[in-house]
PAZA-68479 format. One line per 4 residues: number of its first residue (from 1); their letters; for each residue z, y, x of C-alpha. Coordinates in steps of 0.001 Angstrom, whole numbers, m for minus. Layout:
N
NUM = a = Z Y X | ...
END
This chain:
434
1 = mpld = 101974 73779 97896 | 104559 74178 101372 | 104737 77751 103789 | 103647 76072 106999
5 = aglr = 106110 77393 109687 | 103984 80472 110881 | 104125 82103 107584 | 106939 81257 106755
9 = qtil = 109035 82599 109462 | 105820 86190 109331 | 108357 86437 105993 | 111098 86336 106917
13 = deaa = 110747 88748 109882 | 109053 90845 107242 | 112648 90295 104744 | 114943 91618 107495
17 = rved = 112304 94459 108095 | 113408 95482 104269 | 116954 94999 104139 | 118185 99067 104658
21 = dlia = 114886 99480 101891 | 116156 97391 99568 | 119646 99087 99968 | 118088 102713 99322
25 = ltqa = 116393 101181 96062 | 118988 99485 94521 | 120762 102508 95721 | 118446 105173 93834
29 = liac = 118450 102832 90739 | 122098 103453 90528 | 121779 106725 90972 | 119938 106576 86970
33 = rtds = 122559 107342 84822 | 120616 104140 82353 | 124137 103981 79713 | 122116 102722 76854
37 = qseg = 124750 101433 75044 | 127040 105441 73740 | 126252 106346 70943 | 124375 109551 71277
41 = neqf = 123905 109628 74565 | 121486 111689 75464 | 120864 111688 79423 | 120102 108145 78106
45 = hpev = 116303 109221 77656 | 115288 110922 80555 | 117466 108988 83504 | 115894 105381 82401
49 = vtcq = 112244 107556 82086 | 113414 108815 85856 | 114525 104908 86910 | 111809 103631 85189
53 = eiva = 109265 106052 87398 | 110789 104723 90632 | 110680 101136 89607 | 106884 101821 88440
57 = grld = 105766 103829 91741 | 106927 101258 93953 | 105296 98732 92486 | 102255 100915 92382
61 = algl = 102481 101913 95602 | 101861 97782 96014 | 99228 97852 94622 | 100181 95473 91836
65 = eiar = 98349 96153 87974 | 100832 97696 85641 | 101247 98358 82047 | 103897 100388 80160
69 = gvte = 105159 101490 76716 | 107776 101565 74749 | 110067 99881 72226 | 110784 102546 69289
73 = pryp = 113231 104744 70206 | 114062 105202 73637 | 112857 102529 76107 | 110654 101958 78053
77 = wida = 109539 98808 79961 | 107259 97887 82468 | 104771 94594 83179 | 103384 94698 86355
81 = tlkg = 100822 92326 87668 | 100159 91125 91020 | 96803 89461 90536 | 96158 86223 92196
85 = rggg = 93027 84393 93607 | 93336 81972 90767 | 94146 78454 90631 | 97774 78224 91169
89 = qsva = 100430 78316 89042 | 102079 81232 87737 | 105559 83309 88197 | 107517 85956 85873
93 = ingh = 110780 88101 87355 | 112788 89805 84555 | 115207 92393 84952 | 116571 95415 83030
97 = vdvv = 117486 99249 84176 | 119776 99629 81375 | 123665 99131 81462 | 127141 99330 80210
101 = pvgd = 128899 102751 79810 | 130630 103681 82819 | 134361 103973 80779 | 137811 105775 81861
105 = vsaw = 136244 106725 85466 | 139621 107485 86832 | 140284 103442 87261 | 137203 103747 89738
109 = thdp = 137621 104074 93361 | 134672 104821 94223 | 132093 107228 91778 | 130183 104810 89835
113 = wage = 126754 106450 90382 | 126982 107247 93700 | 125786 103154 94916 | 128099 103797 97940
117 = vsdg = 128418 100809 100552 | 131464 99908 102093 | 133115 97234 103243 | 129726 94754 103131
121 = rlwg = 129404 95376 99617 | 126955 98027 98001 | 129245 99944 94330 | 128382 101438 91266
125 = rgac = 127533 101007 87178 | 124437 98092 87371 | 125217 97655 90897 | 125170 93225 89936
129 = dmkg = 124019 93906 86802 | 121612 94151 87200 | 119799 96801 89674 | 120612 94640 92363
133 = gvaa = 118931 91572 90523 | 115892 94467 89657 | 115592 95615 93541 | 115084 92322 94919
137 = gima = 112704 91669 92349 | 110599 94096 93983 | 111316 93905 97596 | 110697 90584 97027
141 = vevl = 106865 91201 95983 | 106857 93699 99035 | 107911 91524 101490 | 105645 89035 100344
145 = qrag = 102859 91734 100430 | 104000 92866 104229 | 103311 89317 105278 | 99721 89616 104113
149 = vemr = 100651 86274 102078 | 97719 86241 99884 | 98073 83783 96948 | 96632 81936 93956
153 = gdva = 99137 82634 91068 | 100036 85859 89313 | 103390 87372 89726 | 104503 89578 87106
157 = lhiv = 107111 91213 87146 | 109226 93042 83634 | 111089 95392 83677 | 112909 96385 80802
161 = sdee = 115592 99006 79836 | 117231 97759 76371 | 118279 94468 77118 | 122300 95600 77199
165 = vvgt = 121851 96802 73030 | 119926 92881 72383 | 116456 95423 72743 | 113062 93914 71974
169 = strt = 111236 95143 75270 | 111979 90801 77396 | 110794 89615 73425 | 107888 91536 73341
173 = lagt = 106781 90700 76314 | 106934 87001 76964 | 105154 86442 74095 | 102255 88530 75042
177 = rhfd = 100541 85507 78005 | 102245 82151 79662 | 104418 81468 83171 | 104340 78309 84827
181 = avln = 107551 79352 85783 | 110732 82558 85200 | 113371 84165 87501 | 115763 86322 85390
185 = aept = 117509 88317 87935 | 121042 88714 86019 | 123722 88241 88702 | 124785 84442 89656
189 = slkl = 126315 84926 92490 | 123741 83174 94004 | 123723 79842 92295 | 121151 78496 89780
193 = mpve = 121092 78403 86371 | 118604 76882 84189 | 120467 75929 80897 | 121705 78528 78852
197 = gglv = 123716 77583 74912 | 121584 79070 72328 | 123935 82215 69469 | 123666 83749 66492
201 = hfri = 125783 86186 64894 | 125988 86104 61261 | 127996 86934 58067 | 129283 85477 54854
205 = eieg = 130316 87692 51798 | 132583 86524 49518 | 133111 87407 45543 | 135887 87617 43827
209 = resh = 137789 89024 40979 | 138998 92413 40509 | 143086 92319 38289 | 146193 94163 38952
213 = agnr = 148556 93737 41178 | 151764 91975 38642 | 149140 89630 37732 | 149141 87864 40435
217 = yrsv = 151549 85655 38957 | 148900 84181 36688 | 146385 83356 39926 | 148867 81756 41544
221 = hagg = 150531 80159 38243 | 147892 80137 35266 | 149472 78642 33378 | 146291 78425 31086
225 = haat = 146073 81988 31542 | 143476 81925 34844 | 140222 83609 33386 | 142608 86696 32794
229 = agvn = 144058 86611 36300 | 142119 87795 39921 | 140328 86087 41826 | 141301 86454 45645
233 = aiek = 137928 87531 47974 | 139978 87408 51091 | 141912 84014 49709 | 138950 82346 49260
237 = gmki = 137508 83849 52609 | 140120 82329 54385 | 139443 79083 53076 | 136066 79085 53504
241 = aaal = 137436 80182 57618 | 140105 77277 57733 | 137182 75030 57169 | 134705 75836 59328
245 = qele = 137956 75577 62108 | 137579 72112 60797 | 133963 71678 61761 | 133988 73908 65231
249 = rewg = 136532 71141 66640 | 134611 69056 64987 | 131032 70640 66955 | 134093 70399 70158
253 = thrn = 135236 66630 70149 | 131405 65257 68733 | 128833 67017 70799 | 128519 67929 74015
257 = hpml = 126074 69137 76483 | 126754 67717 79865 | 125696 71008 81797 | 128158 72810 79565
261 = ppgf = 131649 73104 79428 | 133123 70735 77031 | 133546 72665 73077 | 131275 75191 74802
265 = ntil = 129796 75175 71380 | 131980 77552 69114 | 132274 78919 65672 | 133846 82747 66467
269 = pgii = 135557 84586 63456 | 135042 87716 65191 | 134937 91351 61888 | 136594 90845 58577
273 = aggp = 136817 92439 55653 | 138114 93036 52993 | 139943 94390 49562 | 139094 95701 46307
277 = gggh = 136592 98135 45267 | 133736 95213 46015 | 131495 95758 49466 | 127864 95326 51034
281 = dgql = 126658 94634 54501 | 129796 94005 55701 | 131805 97471 54578 | 134469 98106 51251
285 = nlvs = 133015 100468 49101 | 136591 102555 49046 | 139875 101830 50894 | 142741 102069 48359
289 = npgt = 146230 99766 48883 | 146990 96266 48106 | 147831 96681 44575 | 144842 95507 43483
293 = tpny = 143413 92151 43755 | 140242 92264 46347 | 137022 91521 44780 | 134659 91200 47815
297 = csie = 136091 89763 51742 | 133408 89911 54634 | 133541 87496 57567 | 131606 88123 60106
301 = ynvw = 130853 84562 63149 | 129744 84205 66708 | 128413 80726 67104 | 127168 79311 70200
305 = ylpd = 125398 76323 70261 | 123882 73426 72647 | 120890 73602 74630 | 118685 71028 72750
309 = etle = 119862 72360 69122 | 117850 74358 67021 | 118748 77440 65154 | 117559 76291 61836
313 = giqa = 119087 73462 62207 | 122501 74647 62384 | 121947 77437 59984 | 120319 74452 57800
317 = eies = 124074 72943 58885 | 127067 76003 58130 | 125180 76265 55220 | 125600 72969 53330
321 = fvag = 129229 72866 55142 | 130100 75848 53408 | 128604 74493 49866 | 130441 71233 50363
325 = vcav = 134221 73306 50349 | 132683 75526 47440 | 131612 72375 45151 | 135333 71601 45328
329 = dpwl = 136845 75339 44277 | 135885 75504 40969 | 135119 79974 41538 | 133301 79232 44546
333 = ndhp = 130920 77051 42997 | 130102 79374 40901 | 129653 82051 42870 | 128173 80778 46259
337 = prft = 129064 83223 49660 | 126530 85368 51187 | 124876 84541 54458 | 122845 86840 56440
341 = wklr = 121599 85557 59166 | 120969 87199 62858 | 123185 89975 61292 | 121932 93237 63280
345 = nvwf = 119638 90948 65502 | 121670 88948 67485 | 120156 86293 68522 | 119621 83914 71252
349 = ppvn = 117200 81073 70889 | 118506 78246 73810 | 117375 77415 77394 | 117535 73837 78476
353 = tppd = 115699 73569 82445 | 115834 70468 84093 | 117490 70411 87062 | 114452 68275 88526
357 = hpfi = 112067 71205 87097 | 109892 71425 90392 | 110624 75540 90401 | 113899 74551 89980
361 = qlva = 113973 72312 93284 | 112176 74712 94806 | 114621 77318 94845 | 117650 75246 95389
365 = geis = 115745 74623 98983 | 115021 77452 99828 | 118337 78793 98709 | 120061 75789 101315
369 = atgr = 117742 76947 104249 | 120106 80870 103638 | 122744 78078 104574 | 124286 78779 101132
373 = evtv = 126002 75066 99687 | 123119 75121 95883 | 124683 75048 93064 | 123666 73958 89222
377 = eaft = 124504 74840 86429 | 124099 76650 83514 | 124862 80247 82145 | 127492 80258 79826
381 = aase = 126810 83257 78279 | 122874 84949 77185 | 120323 85839 78873 | 116960 87030 77904
385 = lawy = 114702 83928 80020 | 115789 82857 76057 | 113075 84769 74892 | 110435 82849 77429
389 = aeqg = 111893 79646 76954 | 111635 80434 72897 | 107451 80556 74037 | 107816 77045 75780
393 = mqgt = 108466 78418 79267 | 110652 77301 81969 | 112826 78685 84665 | 116341 80156 85803
397 = ifgp = 118951 82552 85570 | 119514 83448 89500 | 120215 87222 90862 | 123350 88505 93386
401 = gsia = 126088 90253 92321 | 129360 87680 89962 | 128993 88111 86650 | 132761 88373 86558
405 = qahs = 131776 91633 87815 | 129337 93352 85378 | 131068 95431 82840 | 134175 96223 85283
409 = pnef = 135125 98666 86884 | 134371 98782 90445 | 131988 96923 89227 | 129959 96248 92945
413 = veir = 127094 92924 94890 | 127638 91882 98473 | 125077 93190 100422 | 124643 89797 101706
417 = elvd = 123890 87803 98701 | 121470 91623 98091 | 119907 90620 100999 | 119805 86713 100689
421 = acrv = 118595 86993 96587 | 115233 88791 97673 | 114937 86523 100587 | 115502 83530 98559
425 = mals = 113130 85260 95612 | 109908 86142 98603 | 109669 82390 100009 | 110258 80856 96314
429 = iaew = 107359 83139 95248 | 105005 82716 98150 | 105256 78751 97806 | 105197 78513 93922
433 = ca = 102058 80748 93678 | 100596 79160 97162
END
């Protein structure tokens, strides 16, 4: 339901009044050293608890119903709901407060944990990825409360702390109840990104047969001695890898999605391990020397697939394709490779919200009202919007900051983007949930 002019102006006035609070909240979140990726980081747990206490305290003060939990072993999450009167459309705002490591501190010209403001920017680890987006979502709800907006639909904030370690908190929260729209506040430079490809990691393990390097000639020029020769698992793996390159080219040539770059659907061999002595789960049992024909090879892949494709279909296609390669190789035909899918639990369903979806059009209108050009394009990474899409929910990625700044030294968010993000979120929520 469109907002009347008076209420719209009240929301805009309140958004202007909380600008300093928005910056201060972002700074407070940045000050929490919530690096979730560094192994053995004992600082993470107390820092992330402090960070989530800041979030929960702010939302509790606004009267939201708050459910809290911990995804083992140490990742607290918050599910906060502003209940509507009933009968309206609902929306969930999703974000994470964990960050990647700072890296070499000497590469920073601003203290990564200070949240300094200079040159119209707020600096620090997590400024754009994505504590700025989390703060904008929280303050958008505060703006609505201060403006006295009464909504029929519910507004939920799902704030997690394990996104950078491909955790399961958002996956769990997305399965608790249905929302009519979802906004993931990852940095998009305030572009609308309602589409992203699917992602999965998988491993192929290939078996060979050991033999002394002096018997190599029996494998290459068998002369009737093949049964006594070694079978090089690395070379068999290379044969499969070369074939998968051809499949990748076929995908890029004949399949596409109108919002993704041509050829985005790729099959990337990212890790390879091979050698004598065998192996398991991608790890060699021993490392000796190349004087023995290797009997083990493992290749780990990153696969991007298109928004209108399914993991089940991609998995079946790749396994069938590899089986076809193996069928014309006597050894591989008798010793088929082993597949492991969703390797280390890395997989994301695709997102395919139509650009003309009412929520996308509504947010686009509010972006335009800020004087910004409206851009609708695909997200070329994986986001946690995927877990809502898996449950049949539609929405968009939309947040302040550029993905180019994420995970880099001197990470920052433009103050103007932070402010405009809060304003767009507040107006969009008010109209969608009216």
